[in-house]
C-alpha positions in Angstrom: 4.5 -100.4 37.2 2.1 -98.6 39.6 3.0 -99.0 43.3 0.4 -98.6 46.0 2.1 -98.4 49.4 1.5 -96.9 52.9 -2.2 -96.8 52.5 -5.3 -99.0 52.8 -7.5 -96.4 51.1 -7.4 -97.1 47.4 -9.6 -98.3 44.6 -8.7 -100.0 41.3 -11.3 -99.5 38.6 -10.0 -101.9 36.0 -10.4 -105.6 36.4 -7.4 -107.3 38.0 -5.7 -110.7 38.0 -4.1 -111.1 41.5 -1.3 -113.1 43.0 -1.1 -112.9 46.8 1.9 -113.8 48.9 4.9 -112.7 51.0 7.3 -113.3 48.1 10.4 -113.3 50.5 13.0 -115.2 48.5 11.2 -114.7 45.2 11.6 -118.2 43.9 10.5 -120.6 41.1 7.2 -121.2 42.9 6.5 -117.5 43.0 7.4 -117.2 39.3 4.6 -119.7 38.6 2.1 -117.5 40.3 3.3 -114.5 38.3 3.2 -116.5 35.1 -0.5 -117.1 35.7 -1.5 -113.5 36.3 0.6 -112.2 33.4 -1.2 -114.6 31.1 -4.5 -113.0 32.1 -3.3 -109.7 30.6 -4.5 -111.0 27.3 -8.0 -110.8 28.7 -7.5 -107.2 29.6 -6.9 -107.8 33.3 -4.2 -105.8 35.1 -1.6 -108.1 36.6 -1.5 -107.2 40.3 0.7 -108.4 43.2 -0.7 -108.1 46.7 1.8 -108.4 49.6 2.0 -107.2 53.2 4.6 -104.6 54.5 6.1 -105.7 56.8 5.7 -109.4 56.5 3.5 -111.0 59.2 6.4 -112.9 60.7 8.2 -109.6 61.4 5.1 -107.8 62.8 4.5 -110.6 65.3 8.1 -111.1 66.2 8.5 -114.6 64.8 11.7 -113.7 63.0 14.1 -110.8 62.6 13.4 -108.3 59.8 16.1 -109.9 57.6 14.8 -110.6 54.2 16.0 -112.8 51.4 14.4 -110.4 48.9 14.0 -106.9 50.1 11.1 -104.6 49.2 13.4 -102.7 46.7 14.5 -106.0 45.1 10.9 -107.2 44.8 10.0 -104.0 43.0 12.9 -104.5 40.5 11.9 -108.1 39.9 8.2 -107.4 39.5 8.7 -104.5 37.1 11.2 -106.4 35.0 8.6 -109.2 34.7 5.9 -106.9 33.5 3.6 -106.6 36.5 1.1 -103.7 36.2 0.3 -103.0 39.9 2.2 -103.8 43.1 0.3 -103.3 46.4 2.4 -103.2 49.5 -0.4 -103.3 52.0 0.4 -101.8 55.4 0.4 -104.6 58.1 -0.3 -103.4 61.6 -2.5 -104.7 64.5 -5.6 -103.2 62.9 -5.1 -104.6 59.4 -4.0 -107.9 60.8 -7.3 -108.2 62.7 -9.5 -108.2 59.7 -11.6 -111.4 59.4 -10.6 -113.6 56.4 -13.9 -113.4 54.7 -14.0 -109.6 55.1 -10.4 -109.4 53.6 -11.6 -111.2 50.5 -14.8 -109.2 50.1 -13.5 -105.7 51.0 -9.9 -105.7 50.0 -9.5 -108.2 47.2 -12.9 -107.9 45.5 -14.1 -104.3 46.3 -10.9 -102.3 46.5 -8.9 -104.3 44.0 -11.7 -105.3 41.5 -10.3 -108.9 41.4 -11.7 -111.3 38.8 -8.9 -113.8 38.9 -6.7 -115.0 41.9 -3.6 -117.3 41.8 -2.5 -118.6 45.2 -0.5 -121.4 46.7 -2.4 -124.2 48.4 -0.7 -123.3 51.8 -1.8 -119.6 51.7 -3.0 -118.1 54.9 -4.6 -114.7 55.5 -6.8 -112.7 57.8 -7.1 -112.7 61.5 -4.7 -115.3 63.0 -4.1 -116.6 59.5 -7.4 -118.4 59.5 -8.1 -117.8 55.9 -7.0 -120.5 53.5 -7.4 -122.0 50.0 -10.6 -123.7 51.2 -12.3 -120.4 52.1 -11.3 -119.0 48.7 -12.9 -121.9 47.0 -16.1 -121.3 48.9 -16.2 -117.6 48.1 -15.2 -117.7 44.5 -18.6 -118.6 43.0 -20.5 -116.1 45.2 -18.0 -113.2 44.5 -17.6 -114.2 40.9 -13.8 -114.6 40.6 -11.8 -117.3 39.1 -9.5 -119.1 41.5 -6.4 -121.1 40.5 -4.5 -123.0 43.3 -0.9 -123.5 42.3 1.1 -126.6 43.4 4.5 -126.2 45.1 7.6 -126.4 42.9 10.2 -128.9 44.1 14.0 -128.9 43.8 16.3 -131.7 45.1 13.3 -133.6 46.2 12.1 -130.8 48.5 9.4 -128.1 48.2 11.0 -124.7 47.4 10.3 -122.4 50.3 11.8 -119.3 52.0 13.0 -121.6 54.8 14.8 -123.8 52.3 16.4 -120.8 50.6 17.5 -119.3 53.9 19.3 -122.6 54.8 21.2 -122.5 51.5 22.1 -118.8 51.9 23.4 -119.4 55.4 25.6 -122.2 53.9 26.9 -119.9 51.2 25.8 -122.3 48.5 25.0 -119.6 45.9 24.8 -122.1 43.0 22.0 -124.0 44.7 20.4 -120.7 45.8 20.3 -119.6 42.2 18.5 -122.9 41.2 15.9 -122.3 43.9 15.3 -118.6 43.0 15.6 -119.0 39.2 18.3 -116.3 39.1 21.4 -115.4 41.1 21.1 -114.0 44.6 21.1 -110.2 44.5 22.3 -107.4 46.7 21.4 -103.8 45.9 22.8 -100.7 47.4 24.3 -97.3 46.8 28.0 -97.0 45.9 29.7 -95.3 48.8 33.2 -94.1 49.6 35.5 -96.6 51.2 39.1 -96.4 52.4 40.2 -96.4 48.7 42.8 -99.1 49.6 42.1 -101.0 46.3 42.8 -97.9 44.3 46.1 -97.3 46.2 47.3 -100.8 45.4 46.1 -100.7 41.8 42.9 -102.7 42.1 40.0 -100.2 42.5 36.7 -101.5 43.9 33.3 -100.2 44.6 31.7 -100.4 48.0 28.1 -100.9 48.9 26.4 -100.7 52.2 23.6 -103.4 52.0 20.2 -102.6 53.4 20.1 -103.4 57.1 17.2 -105.8 56.5 19.0 -107.8 53.8 20.1 -111.3 54.6 23.7 -111.9 53.6 25.6 -115.1 53.1 28.7 -116.0 55.1 31.6 -113.5 54.9 34.0 -114.3 52.1 34.8 -113.9 48.5 32.3 -114.7 45.7 32.4 -114.7 41.9 29.7 -112.3 40.8 28.2 -110.1 38.2 27.4 -106.4 38.9 24.8 -104.3 37.2 25.1 -100.5 37.1 22.5 -98.7 35.1 21.8 -100.7 32.0 25.2 -102.4 31.9 26.4 -105.6 33.6 30.0 -106.3 34.4 31.9 -109.5 35.4 33.1 -109.0 38.9 34.4 -110.6 42.1 32.9 -109.6 45.5 34.0 -109.6 49.1 31.4 -109.7 51.8 32.7 -108.9 55.3 34.4 -106.5 57.7 37.8 -106.1 56.0 39.7 -107.5 59.0 43.2 -106.8 57.6 42.6 -103.0 57.3 39.6 -102.1 59.5 38.3 -102.7 63.0 34.8 -101.6 62.1 31.9 -104.1 62.7 29.9 -102.9 59.7 29.5 -105.6 57.1 30.1 -104.2 53.6 30.0 -105.5 50.1 33.2 -104.6 48.1 33.4 -105.5 44.4 36.1 -105.5 41.8 34.7 -105.0 38.3 36.6 -106.2 35.3 37.2 -103.7 32.5 35.6 -100.9 34.5 37.1 -97.4 35.3 34.1 -95.1 35.9 33.2 -92.9 38.8 29.9 -94.3 40.1 29.8 -92.8 43.6 26.2 -92.2 44.7 24.7 -94.5 42.0 22.9 -97.7 42.7 24.5 -101.1 41.9 23.1 -104.6 41.9 25.5 -107.4 42.7 24.6 -110.9 41.7 26.5 -113.6 43.7 27.3 -116.6 41.5 29.5 -118.9 43.5 31.5 -118.9 46.8 35.3 -118.8 46.3 36.9 -118.6 49.8 36.1 -117.5 53.3 37.2 -114.1 54.6 40.5 -114.1 56.5 42.9 -111.7 58.1 46.3 -111.3 56.4 49.6 -110.5 58.0 50.1 -107.3 56.1 49.0 -105.3 53.0 51.5 -107.2 50.8 50.0 -110.5 51.6 46.5 -109.0 51.1 47.5 -107.6 47.7 48.9 -111.0 46.6 45.7 -112.7 47.5 43.6 -110.0 45.8 45.6 -110.5 42.6 45.0 -114.3 42.8 41.3 -113.8 43.5 41.0 -111.4 40.5 42.9 -113.8 38.2 40.8 -116.7 39.4 37.6 -114.6 38.8 38.7 -113.7 35.3 39.2 -117.4 34.5 35.8 -118.3 36.1 
């Protein structure tokens, strides 16, 4: 997958099929958009994703820079799905000021050589978000591109959206989150050195420091699966501050992997949260902590 980032000066020569969106909380609705552009590859089009970096809500201060799906996670998902080109278009006050019609003509059509566009009916773009599906319908015949407006996908009687997913992540309902996303909630990061307490008590773990912009569910223990390289392992994961053994405020992701004894410091790991088990708590001493860890690990093995 070719990634075009940190520049507005580019030109794609081959015809493209484009999906445009924020893709935060890459969910079932987004998957429908990608399905459409991937189908167009049979016509010789390059499947192309267009997204802004950072998202408009972050640039204009409407929400914190906490993301359901980080830029790195999106790259993993798009590449795995077979996308040819990912454009992470720099969003600043200058690029946010482009008129909607100019955005379609100059960016989508001229720079990206777009011949097919898949978009949600609630899409907004250009200065003050004034561009919409109606404008795209007006411009499609003139600029000679095919437009397909995709309906929202619903779950539990409600349209799937980033807002819906955020609510469920905040609750820690990872089973429902996975239904909305179409796959388990993921956290990626580099394996770092911890206090090695798990190793000392016979239950070695790996520690990740999640990206600062990553939205995390409530602190606690989760059943999980963890991918390192090309292999995936059954695991159980604690998200939190380790209150029994540490006074640090840094929230970490600590994972015990079943049937795993490798040295993976410095490597990247991808943790998929499957289901919440219990909240984080402070134990009276290490023996009580160890007893609970043994129970968690046994429960995870059964899960």
